[in-house]
Each structure stands twice: as structure tokens, then as C-alpha cells.
N, C-alpha and C positions, 0 to 999 in steps of 0.2 A: 479457488483457494482463499482461505481467510487470512487477512493481514491486519496488523495493528499499525496505523499511520503514525509516524514520528513527526511529520511536518504537514502543514496544509498543502493539499494538491488541488489547484483550481478545478472546479466542476466535478470533483471526484469525492473528496472527503476532507475533514479537518483533522488536525493533530489529535491523537488520543482515540479516534474512532476505530472500531473493529468492523471490517466490511469484507464482503465476498467480492473478489475481483477475478478476472480471467487469469488462468494459470500463466500464460505467456507474458501478460502485462506485469504480473507480480514478479515472476522469476527473471525476466529480461530487463525490466525497467525500474520498478519500485524498489526492490531489494538491493540491486547493485548501486543505485543512486542514494542509498541510505534514507529513503523516504518512508520505508515501511519495514516491518519484521513479520515473519511467518507467525501466525497466531496459534 
């Protein structure tokens, strides 16, 4: 799944980057923690 990072995530991406991540990682961690949005 493609996400847009809202904050820096160490060893993954910087704020503002659009990147492909595993579906479970995006859905279960990044989006609920407000670290990323679905692109």
C-alpha cells in the first residue's frame, strides 16, 4: 500500500515522502499512530 508520511519514521521514511509499505504495517501501525495517510 502507498502511504504519505506525516512524520519522520526512523529507518523507514522522512515526513512528506510517498512510499510503498506492507499493508499490515500501514493499516495497523502507521495510520492509527497518525504517522502516515493512505496515498
